[in-house]
C-alpha positions as CSV (number, residue, x, y, z in Angstrom):
1,M,0.0,0.0,0.0
2,L,3.0,2.3,0.5
3,I,3.8,2.2,-3.2
4,L,0.3,3.7,-4.0
5,K,1.3,6.8,-1.9
6,S,4.2,7.5,-4.2
7,I,3.8,10.5,-6.5
8,V,5.5,8.5,-9.3
9,V,2.8,5.8,-9.2
10,K,0.0,8.4,-8.9
11,L,1.2,10.4,-11.9
12,W,1.8,7.2,-13.9
13,M,-1.7,5.9,-13.1
14,T,-3.2,9.3,-14.0
15,I,-1.5,9.4,-17.4
16,I,-2.3,5.7,-18.1
17,A,-5.9,6.2,-17.1
18,L,-6.1,9.3,-19.4
19,V,-4.6,7.4,-22.3
20,A,-6.8,4.4,-21.7
21,V,-9.9,6.6,-21.7
22,V,-8.9,8.3,-24.9
23,L,-8.1,5.0,-26.6
24,L,-11.4,3.5,-25.4
25,I,-13.4,6.4,-26.8
26,L,-11.5,6.3,-30.1
27,G,-12.1,2.5,-30.3
28,L,-15.8,2.9,-29.8
29,F,-16.0,5.5,-32.5
30,L,-13.8,3.5,-34.9
31,F,-15.8,0.2,-34.4
32,Q,-19.0,2.2,-34.9
33,Y,-17.6,3.6,-38.1
34,I,-16.6,0.2,-39.3
35,N,-19.9,-1.3,-38.5
36,T,-21.8,1.5,-40.2
37,S,-19.6,2.4,-43.2
38,F,-18.3,-1.0,-44.4
39,P,-20.8,-2.9,-46.7
40,K,-22.7,-5.8,-45.2
41,S,-23.6,-9.1,-46.9
42,N,-27.1,-7.8,-48.2
43,D,-25.6,-4.7,-49.5
44,Q,-22.8,-6.7,-51.2
45,S,-25.4,-9.0,-52.8
46,S,-27.3,-6.0,-54.2
47,S,-24.2,-4.3,-55.4
48,L,-23.1,-7.6,-57.1
49,K,-26.5,-7.9,-58.9
50,D,-26.2,-4.3,-60.1
51,L,-22.7,-5.0,-61.3
52,A,-23.8,-8.2,-63.0
53,S,-26.7,-6.4,-64.9
54,K,-24.3,-3.7,-66.1
55,V,-21.7,-6.3,-67.2
56,A,-24.5,-8.2,-69.0
57,I,-25.4,-5.1,-71.0
58,Q,-21.8,-4.6,-72.0
59,A,-21.5,-8.3,-72.8
60,A,-24.4,-8.2,-75.2
61,Q,-22.4,-5.8,-77.3
62,H,-18.9,-7.2,-76.9
63,Y,-19.2,-10.9,-76.2
64,N,-17.8,-11.7,-79.6
65,E,-14.7,-9.9,-78.8
66,E,-12.0,-12.3,-77.6
67,S,-10.5,-9.7,-75.1
68,F,-13.7,-8.8,-73.5
69,L,-13.7,-11.7,-71.0
70,S,-10.1,-11.2,-69.9
71,T,-10.6,-7.5,-69.7
72,M,-13.6,-7.8,-67.4
73,N,-11.8,-10.3,-65.2
74,D,-8.9,-7.9,-64.9
75,L,-11.3,-5.2,-63.8
76,L,-13.1,-7.4,-61.3
77,S,-10.0,-9.0,-59.8
78,P,-9.1,-6.0,-57.5
79,Q,-12.6,-6.5,-56.0
80,D,-11.8,-10.1,-55.4
81,A,-14.4,-11.0,-58.1
82,G,-14.5,-12.8,-61.5
83,M,-16.8,-13.9,-64.3
84,I,-17.4,-16.7,-66.8
85,L,-19.5,-16.8,-69.9
86,L,-21.8,-19.9,-70.5
87,E,-23.4,-20.6,-73.8
88,R,-25.9,-23.4,-74.9
89,K,-26.8,-24.6,-78.4
90,S,-30.0,-26.0,-80.0
91,G,-32.1,-24.7,-77.1
92,A,-31.3,-27.5,-74.8
93,L,-29.3,-27.2,-71.6
94,N,-26.3,-29.1,-72.6
95,I,-23.8,-27.4,-70.2
96,D,-21.2,-29.4,-68.4
97,L,-22.0,-28.9,-64.8
98,T,-18.6,-30.1,-63.8
99,T,-17.0,-27.1,-65.4
100,S,-14.9,-25.3,-62.8
101,L,-15.4,-21.8,-61.6
102,F,-11.9,-20.3,-61.0
103,L,-12.5,-18.5,-57.8
104,S,-8.8,-18.1,-56.9
105,K,-5.5,-19.6,-57.7
106,D,-5.9,-22.2,-55.0
107,E,-9.7,-22.5,-54.8
108,K,-12.0,-24.0,-57.5
109,M,-15.6,-24.9,-57.5
110,A,-17.8,-26.7,-60.2
111,I,-20.8,-25.0,-61.7
112,G,-23.0,-27.9,-60.5
113,D,-21.8,-27.3,-56.9
114,V,-23.3,-23.8,-57.1
115,F,-26.3,-23.8,-59.5
116,T,-28.8,-26.5,-60.1
117,P,-29.9,-27.1,-63.7
118,N,-33.3,-25.5,-62.9
119,E,-31.5,-22.3,-61.7
120,L,-29.4,-22.3,-64.8
121,E,-32.5,-22.8,-66.9
122,T,-34.1,-19.8,-65.1
123,A,-31.1,-17.7,-66.1
124,F,-31.3,-18.8,-69.7
125,S,-35.0,-18.0,-69.6
126,G,-34.1,-14.4,-68.8
127,G,-34.2,-14.4,-65.0
128,L,-31.5,-13.3,-62.6
129,V,-30.3,-15.9,-60.1
130,D,-28.1,-15.2,-57.1
131,K,-26.6,-17.8,-54.8
132,R,-24.3,-17.8,-51.8
133,K,-22.0,-20.7,-51.5
134,G,-19.4,-20.8,-48.9
135,D,-17.6,-17.4,-48.7
136,Y,-18.7,-16.4,-52.2
137,L,-21.7,-14.7,-53.8
138,F,-22.7,-15.9,-57.2
139,V,-25.0,-14.1,-59.7
140,A,-26.2,-15.6,-63.0
141,V,-27.4,-12.9,-65.5
142,P,-28.7,-13.5,-69.0
143,I,-27.2,-11.7,-71.9
144,K,-30.0,-10.1,-74.0
145,S,-29.5,-8.8,-77.4
146,K,-30.8,-5.3,-78.1
147,D,-31.8,-6.1,-81.7
148,K,-33.6,-9.3,-80.8
149,Q,-35.7,-8.6,-77.8
150,N,-37.8,-11.7,-78.1
151,A,-35.0,-14.0,-79.2
152,V,-34.1,-17.1,-77.3
153,I,-31.3,-16.4,-74.7
154,S,-28.3,-18.6,-75.4
155,R,-25.7,-16.9,-73.2
156,I,-25.5,-16.1,-69.6
157,I,-22.6,-14.7,-67.4
158,I,-21.9,-15.8,-63.9
159,I,-20.1,-13.3,-61.6
160,H,-18.7,-14.3,-58.3
161,Q,-17.3,-12.2,-55.5
162,S,-15.7,-13.2,-52.2
163,Q,-17.2,-12.0,-49.0
164,K,-13.8,-12.5,-47.2
165,S,-12.4,-9.2,-48.5
166,V,-14.9,-7.1,-46.5
167,E,-14.7,-9.1,-43.3
168,N,-11.0,-9.4,-43.6
169,T,-10.8,-5.7,-44.0
170,Q,-12.9,-5.1,-40.9
171,T,-10.9,-7.6,-38.9
172,Y,-7.6,-6.2,-40.1
173,V,-8.6,-2.7,-39.2
174,K,-9.7,-3.8,-35.7
175,K,-6.5,-5.8,-35.1
176,L,-4.4,-2.9,-36.4
177,F,-6.2,-0.5,-34.0
178,V,-5.6,-2.9,-31.1
179,L,-2.0,-3.3,-32.0
180,V,-1.5,0.5,-32.4
181,S,-3.3,1.0,-29.1
182,F,-1.0,-1.5,-27.3
183,I,2.1,0.1,-28.8
184,G,0.8,3.6,-27.9
185,F,0.1,2.3,-24.4
186,L,3.7,1.0,-24.0
187,L,5.2,4.2,-25.5
188,T,2.9,6.3,-23.2
189,T,4.1,4.3,-20.2
190,F,7.8,4.7,-21.2
191,F,7.6,8.4,-21.8
192,A,5.4,8.9,-18.7
193,F,8.0,7.2,-16.5
194,F,10.7,9.2,-18.2
195,L,8.8,12.5,-17.7
196,I,7.8,11.6,-14.2
197,T,11.4,10.7,-13.3
198,R,12.5,14.1,-14.7
199,I,9.9,15.7,-12.4
200,T,10.3,13.6,-9.3
201,K,14.1,13.3,-9.2
202,P,14.5,17.0,-8.2
203,L,11.7,16.5,-5.7
204,Q,13.5,13.5,-4.2
205,Q,16.7,15.5,-4.0
206,L,14.8,18.2,-2.2
207,K,13.4,15.7,0.3
208,K,16.9,14.2,0.9
209,A,18.3,17.7,1.5
210,A,15.4,18.6,3.8
211,D,16.0,15.4,5.8
212,L,19.7,16.2,6.1
213,I,18.8,19.7,7.3
214,T,16.5,18.2,10.0
215,L,19.5,16.1,11.1
216,G,21.6,19.2,11.6
217,E,23.5,19.3,8.3
218,F,22.6,22.8,7.4
219,G,25.1,22.9,4.5
220,S,23.1,20.5,2.3
221,R,22.3,21.9,-1.1
222,V,20.3,20.8,-4.2
223,P,21.9,20.7,-7.6
224,I,20.1,23.0,-10.1
225,V,19.7,21.0,-13.4
226,S,17.0,23.1,-15.2
227,K,15.6,26.6,-15.4
228,D,12.0,25.7,-15.1
229,E,9.8,25.8,-12.1
230,L,11.7,22.9,-10.5
231,G,15.0,24.7,-11.0
232,E,13.5,27.8,-9.4
233,L,12.2,25.7,-6.5
234,A,15.7,24.2,-6.1
235,Q,17.3,27.7,-6.2
236,T,14.8,29.0,-3.6
237,F,15.5,26.0,-1.4
238,N,19.2,26.5,-1.6
239,H,18.7,30.2,-0.7
240,M,16.6,29.2,2.2
241,G,19.3,26.7,3.3
242,E,21.9,29.4,3.2
243,R,19.8,31.8,5.2
244,L,19.0,29.1,7.7
245,E,22.6,28.1,8.0
246,E,23.6,31.8,8.6
247,T,20.8,32.1,11.2
248,I,21.9,28.9,13.0
249,K,25.5,30.1,13.0
250,D,24.4,33.4,14.5
251,L,22.3,31.7,17.1
252,N,25.1,29.4,18.0
253,H,27.5,32.3,18.3
254,E,25.0,34.1,20.5
255,K,24.5,30.9,22.5
256,E,28.2,30.4,22.9
257,N,28.6,34.1,23.9
258,L,25.8,33.7,26.4
259,S,27.2,30.4,27.7
260,S,30.7,32.0,28.1
261,V,29.2,34.9,30.0
262,L,27.2,32.6,32.2
263,R,30.2,30.4,32.8
264,S,32.4,33.3,33.7
265,M,29.9,34.8,36.1
266,A,30.7,34.6,39.7
267,D,26.9,34.4,40.4
268,A,24.9,31.3,40.0
269,V,22.2,31.3,37.3
270,I,19.4,28.7,37.4
271,S,16.3,28.6,35.3
272,F,13.2,26.5,35.9
273,D,10.2,25.5,33.8
274,V,6.7,26.1,35.1
275,E,6.8,22.6,36.8
276,G,9.9,23.5,38.7
277,N,12.3,21.3,36.7
278,V,15.8,22.7,36.1
279,I,16.2,23.6,32.4
280,F,19.5,25.5,32.5
281,T,22.2,26.3,35.0
282,N,25.8,27.5,34.9
283,P,28.6,25.7,36.8
284,H,28.1,27.7,39.9
285,G,24.4,26.9,39.8
286,E,25.1,23.2,39.4
287,K,27.3,23.2,42.5
288,I,24.6,25.0,44.5
289,I,21.9,22.6,43.4
290,A,24.1,19.6,44.2
291,N,25.0,20.9,47.6
292,W,21.5,21.9,48.6
293,R,20.0,18.6,47.4
294,D,22.3,16.7,49.8
295,I,20.9,18.7,52.7
296,Q,18.2,17.1,54.7
297,W,15.4,19.7,54.9
298,N,12.8,19.5,57.6
299,T,10.8,22.6,56.6
300,L,7.1,22.2,56.9
301,H,4.6,24.2,54.8
302,N,1.1,25.0,56.0
303,D,-0.2,25.4,52.5
304,D,-1.3,22.0,51.3
305,D,-1.6,23.1,47.7
306,F,1.9,24.5,47.8
307,S,3.3,21.3,49.3
308,Q,1.6,19.1,46.7
309,R,2.8,21.3,43.9
310,M,6.4,21.3,45.2
311,N,6.4,17.5,45.8
312,S,5.6,17.1,42.1
313,S,8.8,19.2,41.2
314,P,11.6,17.5,43.1
315,H,14.3,19.2,41.1
316,I,13.9,22.6,42.6
317,P,15.9,23.0,45.9
318,E,14.0,23.5,49.1
319,P,15.2,27.1,49.8
320,L,13.9,28.3,46.5
321,Q,10.5,26.6,46.4
322,Q,8.6,29.3,48.2
323,L,10.2,32.1,46.1
324,F,9.5,30.1,42.9
325,A,5.8,29.6,43.8
326,N,5.4,33.3,44.6
327,V,7.1,34.4,41.3
328,V,5.0,32.0,39.2
329,E,1.7,32.9,40.9
330,D,2.2,36.7,41.2
331,T,4.3,37.0,38.0
332,T,6.5,39.6,39.7
333,E,10.3,39.8,40.3
334,I,11.3,39.1,43.9
335,T,14.6,40.1,45.6
336,S,15.5,38.4,48.9
337,K,18.2,36.9,51.0
338,L,18.5,33.3,52.0
339,H,20.3,31.9,55.0
340,V,21.3,28.3,54.2
341,H,23.2,26.7,57.0
342,N,26.3,28.9,57.5
343,G,25.9,30.7,54.2
344,V,24.0,33.8,53.1
345,W,22.7,34.2,49.6
346,S,21.3,37.2,47.8
347,I,18.7,36.0,45.2
348,V,16.8,37.7,42.5
349,M,14.1,35.6,40.8
350,A,12.1,36.8,37.8
351,P,9.4,35.1,35.7
352,L,10.1,33.8,32.2
353,Y,7.4,34.6,29.6
354,S,6.3,32.9,26.3
355,R,3.7,34.9,24.5
356,E,2.5,36.6,27.6
357,L,2.3,33.2,29.5
358,V,4.6,32.4,32.3
359,R,6.7,29.4,31.3
360,G,9.0,29.3,34.3
361,A,11.4,31.5,36.3
362,V,15.1,32.4,36.3
363,A,17.1,32.9,39.6
364,V,20.4,34.7,40.0
365,L,22.1,33.8,43.3
366,R,25.2,35.5,44.8
367,D,27.1,34.2,47.8
368,V,27.2,37.2,50.1
369,T,28.4,35.2,53.1
370,E,31.8,37.0,53.2
371,E,30.1,40.4,52.7
372,H,27.6,39.6,55.4
373,R,30.5,38.5,57.7
374,L,32.5,41.6,56.9
375,E,29.5,43.8,57.5
376,K,29.0,42.1,60.8
377,L,32.7,42.5,61.6
378,R,32.5,46.2,60.7
379,K,29.6,46.8,63.0
380,D,31.2,44.7,65.8
381,F,34.5,46.6,65.1
382,V,32.9,50.0,65.4
383,A,31.0,48.9,68.5
384,N,34.0,47.3,70.1
385,V,36.3,50.2,69.3
386,S,33.8,52.7,70.6
387,H,33.5,50.6,73.7
388,E,37.2,50.1,74.2
389,L,37.9,53.8,73.7
390,R,34.9,55.0,75.7
391,T,36.0,53.3,78.9
392,P,39.5,54.9,79.1
393,L,38.2,58.2,77.8
394,S,35.6,58.3,80.5
395,M,38.2,57.5,83.1
396,L,40.6,60.1,81.7
397,Q,37.8,62.7,81.7
398,G,36.6,61.8,85.2
399,Y,40.0,61.8,86.9
400,S,41.1,64.9,85.0
401,E,38.0,66.7,86.2
402,A,38.8,65.5,89.7
403,L,42.3,67.0,89.5
404,L,41.0,70.2,88.1
405,D,38.4,70.5,90.8
406,D,41.0,69.7,93.6
407,I,38.9,66.8,94.8
408,A,42.1,65.0,95.9
409,A,43.0,66.2,99.4
410,S,46.5,64.9,99.6
411,P,49.5,64.6,97.2
412,E,49.2,60.8,97.4
413,E,45.6,61.0,96.1
414,R,46.7,63.3,93.3
415,T,49.5,60.9,92.4
416,E,47.1,58.0,92.3
417,L,44.7,59.9,90.0
418,A,47.6,60.8,87.7
419,Q,48.8,57.2,87.7
420,V,45.3,56.0,86.6
421,I,45.3,58.7,83.9
422,Y,48.7,57.5,82.7
423,D,47.7,53.8,82.7
424,E,44.6,54.5,80.7
425,S,46.6,56.6,78.2
426,L,49.0,53.7,77.8
427,R,46.1,51.4,77.2
428,M,44.7,53.7,74.5
429,G,48.2,53.9,73.0
430,R,48.4,50.1,72.8
431,L,44.9,49.9,71.3
432,V,45.8,52.4,68.6
433,K,49.1,50.7,67.9
434,D,47.5,47.3,67.6
435,L,44.8,48.7,65.3
436,L,47.4,50.3,63.0
437,D,49.4,47.1,62.9
438,L,46.4,44.9,62.2
439,A,45.2,47.3,59.5
440,R,48.6,47.2,57.8
441,M,48.7,43.4,58.0
442,E,45.2,43.0,56.5
443,A,46.0,45.5,53.7
444,G,49.2,43.6,52.9
445,H,51.5,46.5,53.9
446,M,53.1,44.7,56.9
447,E,56.9,45.2,56.8
448,L,58.7,41.9,57.3
449,H,62.5,41.5,57.4
450,F,63.1,37.9,56.5
451,R,66.4,36.2,57.4
452,P,67.4,32.9,59.0
453,V,66.2,32.7,62.6
454,Q,67.4,30.3,65.3
455,L,64.3,29.3,67.1
456,N,66.0,27.7,70.1
457,A,67.6,31.1,71.0
458,L,64.3,32.9,70.4
459,L,62.3,30.7,72.7
460,K,65.0,30.9,75.4
461,R,65.0,34.7,75.2
462,V,61.2,34.9,75.5
463,H,61.3,32.4,78.4
464,R,63.7,34.6,80.3
465,K,61.6,37.7,79.6
466,F,58.3,36.2,80.9
467,S,59.8,34.2,83.9
468,V,59.9,37.3,86.1
469,L,56.3,38.2,85.1
470,C,55.1,34.7,85.9
471,K,56.7,34.8,89.3
472,E,54.9,38.0,90.1
473,H,51.6,36.2,89.2
474,E,52.7,33.1,91.1
475,L,52.7,31.1,87.9
476,Q,55.2,28.5,86.7
477,L,56.7,28.8,83.2
478,F,58.3,25.8,81.6
479,M,60.1,25.3,78.3
480,E,60.4,22.0,76.4
481,C,62.8,22.3,73.5
482,T,64.9,19.9,71.4
483,E,68.6,20.0,72.0
484,Q,69.2,20.2,68.2
485,D,69.4,23.8,66.9
486,I,66.5,24.5,64.7
487,I,66.8,27.3,62.1
488,L,63.8,28.8,60.3
489,P,65.5,29.9,57.0
490,H,62.9,32.6,56.1
491,A,61.4,34.5,59.0
492,D,61.1,37.9,60.8
493,E,62.5,37.4,64.3
494,D,60.8,40.4,65.8
495,R,57.4,39.4,64.5
496,L,57.8,35.9,65.8
497,E,58.7,37.3,69.2
498,Q,55.5,39.4,69.0
499,V,53.5,36.2,68.3
500,L,54.9,34.4,71.3
501,T,54.6,37.5,73.5
502,N,50.8,37.9,72.7
503,L,50.2,34.2,73.3
504,L,52.1,34.2,76.6
505,D,50.4,37.4,77.7
506,N,47.0,35.8,77.1
507,A,48.1,32.7,79.0
508,I,49.3,34.7,82.0
509,R,46.2,36.9,82.1
510,H,43.8,33.9,82.0
511,S,45.6,31.7,84.4
512,S,45.2,31.5,88.2
513,P,48.1,31.3,90.8
514,A,50.0,28.1,91.1
515,E,49.0,27.0,87.6
516,Q,51.6,26.0,84.9
517,I,52.4,27.5,81.5
518,T,54.4,25.4,79.1
519,M,56.3,26.5,75.9
520,R,57.1,23.5,73.7
521,M,58.9,23.2,70.3
522,V,59.1,19.9,68.3
523,L,60.5,19.0,64.9
524,Q,58.0,16.9,63.1
525,N,58.0,15.0,59.7
526,S,55.0,14.6,57.4
527,Q,54.3,13.9,53.7
528,E,54.6,17.6,52.9
529,G,58.1,17.7,54.5
530,Q,59.6,18.8,57.8
531,S,57.9,21.5,59.9
532,I,58.2,23.1,63.3
533,L,55.5,22.8,65.9
534,I,55.4,25.5,68.7
535,E,52.8,25.1,71.4
536,I,51.8,27.5,74.3
537,E,49.8,25.5,76.9
538,D,48.2,26.8,80.0
539,Q,46.0,25.4,82.7
540,G,43.5,28.3,82.9
541,Q,39.8,28.4,82.7
542,G,39.6,27.3,79.0
543,I,37.4,28.6,76.2
544,P,33.9,27.4,75.5
545,T,33.6,25.2,72.4
546,G,31.1,27.6,70.8
547,D,33.6,30.5,71.0
548,L,36.6,28.6,69.5
549,P,35.8,29.4,65.8
550,F,35.7,33.2,66.5
551,I,38.6,33.9,68.9
552,F,40.9,35.0,66.1
553,E,38.5,37.8,65.1
554,R,39.1,41.4,66.2
555,F,37.7,42.4,69.6
556,Y,36.1,38.9,70.1
557,K,36.1,38.0,73.8
558,A,34.9,34.6,74.9
559,D,34.5,35.4,78.5
560,K,34.0,39.1,79.4
561,A,34.8,38.2,83.1
562,R,38.3,37.2,82.1
563,T,39.1,40.7,80.7
564,R,38.3,42.8,83.7
565,G,41.0,44.5,85.6
566,V,43.8,46.9,84.9
567,A,45.8,44.5,82.8
568,T,43.0,43.8,80.4
569,G,43.9,43.3,76.7
570,T,42.8,45.2,73.6
571,G,41.0,42.1,72.0
572,L,43.3,42.3,68.9
573,G,46.2,40.1,70.0
574,L,45.0,36.8,68.5
575,A,44.0,38.5,65.2
576,I,47.5,39.9,65.0
577,V,49.0,36.5,65.8
578,K,47.0,34.9,63.0
579,N,48.1,37.5,60.4
580,I,51.8,37.1,61.3
581,V,51.7,33.3,61.3
582,E,50.0,33.2,57.9
583,A,52.5,35.8,56.5
584,H,55.1,33.1,57.3
585,Q,53.1,30.5,55.4
586,G,52.2,28.8,58.7
587,T,49.0,27.8,60.5
588,V,47.7,28.5,64.0
589,Q,45.1,26.4,65.8
590,V,43.7,26.2,69.3
591,R,42.5,23.4,71.5
592,S,40.6,24.1,74.7
593,H,38.5,22.5,77.4
594,V,36.6,24.6,79.9
595,G,38.2,24.3,83.3
596,K,41.3,22.4,82.0
597,G,43.2,24.9,80.0
598,T,44.0,26.0,76.5
599,T,46.7,25.1,74.0
600,F,47.7,27.2,71.0
601,S,49.6,25.3,68.2
602,I,51.7,27.0,65.6
603,V,53.2,25.1,62.6
604,F,55.9,26.6,60.4
605,P,57.1,24.7,57.3
606,L,60.9,24.3,56.9
607,K,60.7,24.6,53.1
């Protein structure tokens, strides 16, 4: 059945049907013409009688001429006819009935086989006798003399004519028409297929090229083999292919440019369809989706329709579901911030339209965790600096007013007030100095003078400097150091001494009398190479676990009760320690248990 759908078969069947109808109509008219125009047997008998009567008239005048009979036979032979002359004597019928009638070269018939003696006698009596024998018509006509109208007839002529000539002619014409029709049918089929092939071959080439274009081969072209309508169609198709190829190239370039822009963006871009399935994302978006999907969410929604809708779109992360639902329902852009575990994300989500219908949404997410942390640090820094400065300034103002108002009654009291003013000014000086140092460190402007440093000598010098201070606070300071001289090839000795000083100062201020402080240095090996481990261990009150991640931030104080008193710190020492250690490519860590003490560990690589 598929072959009947081919345009070749349809055109061929159309042409053949048209030719068959034309031949059928022509055949009907031709057969009608043959049946009506060609003589029938009765007409042929009448014509033969008329012919015989006319020949008898001529025979009455020329029968004595020897050439008359042969001349008449020559005239009758083209009509497949012939004649003989019979004559009787003495009035009696003495004709030999066995005399042959020469019908044709190969066919003979005796007179007695055609006419009976009575029929011959009738002819000699002046009557006209016609007979049909086989495929021949026979007519016997008397020859009457014009001079002797009542004379006895002694001669008759017999004319015969074959009926096969007419029938054969009709049959021949019909067979010839059938043969010509068959040949015409074959020629029509041949030329029809030839013509159809000429028409359908370009169409097949067009189809093949169109199939290749659908497969992505936009450079496919159709050869132009003619200048007719098919050639114009092929030319138009090629022009369409060129324009389509250019358009696809432009779209690919735009897509590549857009993809490059999205890949290079620091922000995450995620687009969803109306069902909430992810249809596009850049690499940052993929990481966010992967990370958020691994999180176990326990958020409950009161809106049953919302929950059912979001359960049907499992691809959208949990934090974005409510925003997505609001954007799709309200068709408005939403800007918000999301707190996901320890991260803060700024998100802008807008609807995507297709012919004024919302087909999804696109979300742009930016990790603002660091900005949020820095903003918090800035606020805390301003609050802490104002607090740290306000206390000594208040004391300076108060004691200064006391001196100006002569509140102090004795020189000892005035000296005490001046000492307090002096101590608070020193405290403010240390605070400003530490702030300047920390600002230079964080800006990358810290001046470091690198040279080889012998750590054993450095630790011994620091130990001697703090031994006296520990005795004043009734503390015991120990040092555990390897006998092997350890040299740090690239370090700033003054900055390293500042690190140890800050850590020991913290340990002394946060330790109670009779407790121990230990300085320890160990040479250790690892896969990364040799490194130096320096630890400062105390037996003080310790630091709560929740405060450990924040103790290296500026002005962070784990226990406000530990910072009271005249010898209180600025809250910047550990931040300075961390910056100096990291400037030496090292790391600093802390271990602490409340009520058991704290240990600061510093590791410097020996590379």
